N, C-alpha and C positions, 0 to 999 in steps of 0.2 A: 577625775576620780579612780578609785582603786578600789579592786577587785578583785575577791575572796579566791584561793585556788581553786581549783575542780573540783569535784568530785565524781565518782565514777558508782554507780552505785550494782550491787550485783543483782539484786530481788529487789518486787517490789516499785522500781524505781526506772525510767526512761533507759533502754541499752540499745539507742539511733548513737549516742554520742553522749560527754562528760556533762556533766550537769556544769550551769554558773550558776552560785547563790551572787545574788545580788540586792543590793539596799539601796533606796537614796536617802539623804537627810530632806524631810518636810519643815519650810518654816510655819507653818500650821499647823504642825503635830502639839500635840500636847504634852509631848514627852520632850522633855527642854536639853538634856544629858544623853548623848552619843545615840546609835539607830532602833531606832525600835523595829524589838524583833514576834512582836506577836504576832502577823501575817506573812513572815519572810517566806516566800515559795520557791523550791526549784521550779527552774523554767528548762525545754531543753528545748532551745534555737537552733538557728545555724549559728547564728550570729549574738543571740544571749540577749532579754530582755530586760527593763528597770520592774522592781517591784513596789508595789506602793502600801505607803504606811496606813494596817487598818485604820487606825484607833484617832486615824485625821479625816475631815469633813472635808467635800463630804462624804466619805467611804468610811464612814467612821460605826454609822448603825449598826448593830450587828442582827436587827430585826432584818434587813433586805443585803445581809452580806453571804456572796453565796459560799461552798462550801466546792471546794476543787470535784470531789466524786460525785455531784448531783448535778441534776438534771441537764442537756440536753449541747449537744452538736451542733455551731451552726456554721456552714457555709454561704461563701457571697464572694464574686467579683465586684473590682473595682479597677476606675480607668477614672488618670486625674494627669492634668497637665501638671509636669515635674516643674515647673519653670519661677516657683513661686517657692516652693516645699523645701531643705532641707534635705531631702533622701522622706525612706519611709521608714526608717525606725528614729522613737520619741528623743529628743535631746531638749536640755531641759533650756525655758527661754526662745526655744525656736520653733517655726512650723515644722510642724514634719505630715508627712501623711497619717503614720500610724496616732501620733498625738491626738490630731484634730478627730479621726477615727473614734478612737475611743471617748471621746468628752463628747459628742453626739449620741454615742448608742448609751453611756451610762447615765446622761440625763435622757436620753427616751427613759429606757428601761428601769429607771431606778437604782441602778447598784452598782458597784463598781465591772469591769468589764475590760478586758485586757486580748488583747485582739491582735493573731499571730499571721505573718502574711507568707504566702512562699516563696519570696523573693524581695532582699535589702536593699531600692535600688537608690543609687547616688544622686545627691544634688541634682539639681538640672533633667535630670532620666523622668523618661513620661513613662505611663503605663496605660494600653489600651486591654488587657487583662489578665494582669495582677488578681493572685486569690488567696484569699484570707478564712481564717475558721476565729469564731468562739465560744468563749460556754456560760449557760444562762438555764434557768428553769425554760420550762414550755410554756409556749405560748400560740397558738391556732393560727393565726394570720401572719402570714410573712411576706405576702403582699403588702398589706397595708404597711405594717414594718419599712419594707422597703422605701415604701412613694413621702415614708417617715421622715425616714432618715433623711432623702435628697431633698427635700422641702427644708432641712435644718442645715446642712452643708453649703460650701458654697459651689459658685458656676463651676469651679475649675476640677473639682470632684464628682461624682458617681459612682453607686453603690449597682448592680444589677444579680439579677436569680441568686438571690435571697433564700434558701431551702433550710431545712432539716434533718439535720443528719441522727443516728441511731443514738440512747443515751448513756452518755458517759459512763468511760466500766472504768473500776478502779487499777486493770490492768494498761496502762499506756498503748502496748503493742494492740489490742483489740481497736482501738479509737483511730477516727483517718484523722490523716495529720495537713495540714494546708504541703507543708515542705515534701516529709518523710513519705507520706504514701506520693508526691508526684514523678513523674515516671517523664519526660522531658519538656524542653522551654524550648519558644520562639520567640528570638530579638530581630529588629527591625533596624539596621542604620541607611537613616538617609540623610539625601546628599546631590547638591549639582555640584554639574559644572559650567551652569549657563557663566559668561560676563561677568553679568549682574544679578543677583538670587534676590527672587520677589520678595518685596517686605513684609507681603501678609506668609510669610513661611517659615520664616526667620527665626523662629522661634521652635519649629520643630523640623528645620534642616540645615545641613551645614555644608556652605560653600564650600568648593574646594573649585577651588582658579586659577592653582596653577594646571601644569601642562596631566593631563587625565590618558594613558593608555588601558579602554576599558579593560581591548584581551589581558595585556601584561594582568591587569589584575583579577583577574577571571582566571587568569591562570595560577596563579599565585597565590587564588581558596583552596587548590586541591591539596598544598603540604601541611597543609590542618585536620585534614579528615582523618575519621579515624582517632585511638585512643591516644593519648601524648602529654608526656611531663609539659605542664605548662607554668612550670614555672616563672622561664623568662615574660613572661605574659599578666603576670599576676603583681600588679601596683600593692607594696608590700605597707603595713603597717604594725604597730605595738601588737592589733586585736589579733590580725588577720594573722603575725607571728602563733601566735598559740592558736587558736582555730582550727587553720587552716594546716592541718598535718601530712596529708594529699592531695595532691596537686596534680595526682592526675583525670582529664576531664574527657568525655569521648564525646565529639563533634561527629553529628549522623548526616546534614549536611549545609554547602552556602550559596546560597544564590544568586546571582544579581540579575535582579528586573528594573528594567525601563517601564516604570513610572507613564513616563510623558516628556517631551518636548530633551530638556538639557536634565532631568531628572530621573535619578536610579535608586533602591535600594540596595543593601546586601541585606540577604534575612537567613539566619543561622538557627538553627534545631540540633539541641545539645541537652546530654545528661542534667548538665549544671556550668555555672561558671564560678571559675576564683574574681576575689576582688579586682573592679577594673578589667575583667578579662577580653570581655568582647570588642572594647573602647582601645585597648591596644592591639591586640589583634587588626583591627580596623584601620587605629594609624601605620601601623608595617604594612599594610597594602595598601593606603595608598603611598607608601613611599617605593614601592615597587613599583605602584600607577607611575609613576614621576619620574620614574629610572635613575630617581637616586638610592635603590637596592635592589639587585637582582634577587632571584629564584635562592642559587647558591647560596648569601648570605641571610633571605629567610630559613633555611632549613638550618645555618650555624648557631641564628639566634635562636629558632626554639630548639635545637639542641642542647647548646652548652647551658641551658638551667640557669643566663646569671639576668637579673632583671636590670641592668643598666650596661647590656647589647643594645636594646630594645628601644623604638622611641619612644615618648612620650606620646600617652592618651589621645584620644582624638576628642572633642567636645564632645558633653554631656549630649549637648542639648539633640543632637540628631539620634539618639537611641532609644529603643520603645518597647519595652515590657508585652510582645508582644497578646502571650499566654501561653499555661502551663496548667499541661496533657497530663491526663490521671486516666484510670481506668475505666470509673464509674464519675467523671467530671467532664 
């Protein structure tokens, strides 16, 4: 799908990032030619969102169509088993976390709902503490809506801690935002060094069956602490090349935690992650642990700013977004 150029607004718009104006043709749209521009909305997101045509059923009823600057903002936490999802972000004809949540919210509230998540997890990546927000008219019973949504959702996804925030302000800088209000994120990568992996953990834990020197692995984590340019550990695609101009991120800690037996997890706390950055770093740590890379090699790869120098990403199923940290949530 082609995307229109980015637009930066000097006033009255989002100052955090460039806006990406997107629309997509819906087969059921009553306007058979061109793109319906009646309800195109600029959205400021970490990696963009597509908008729906407002003239298309079931979103076409003018009486229930919400205005962008009216109503309240609601936030919630989301947990999901990412195995059967194609990631967080909406995708045509594929099951995504965003798509599922928007579908049940729109059905329950009888209006078109767009939901924005703090992190766009990839296909197969799990979350225990994803945070998201959506805008709609005021309703008083958040616990009841939370209960109803969980009855409508399948067993591999649940919502928690639904709260109403302040009324939506015409100035986006005054609105709480799942992405831009976040201070830190905590990810975990679970792995096992056992001879055989417990089959009950195969969806959530990577089996590292090669020789693993845990002391060397822990020493290697110190290479990544602090603020660095992580270009070498960012898997780039067309969208990322345009949107992630700043490749610097800060990692506050990487802990190696013994869970039980031969099961461990790497816990990352950082201010934000580039595309597949955690999985690429984790893979490099495993290469050091198996004596295929040295600490000097790792330092050279980090400072080379060349993705081709680093190993390919570790499998997605070991990664989990544990929580997103805010000043007030």
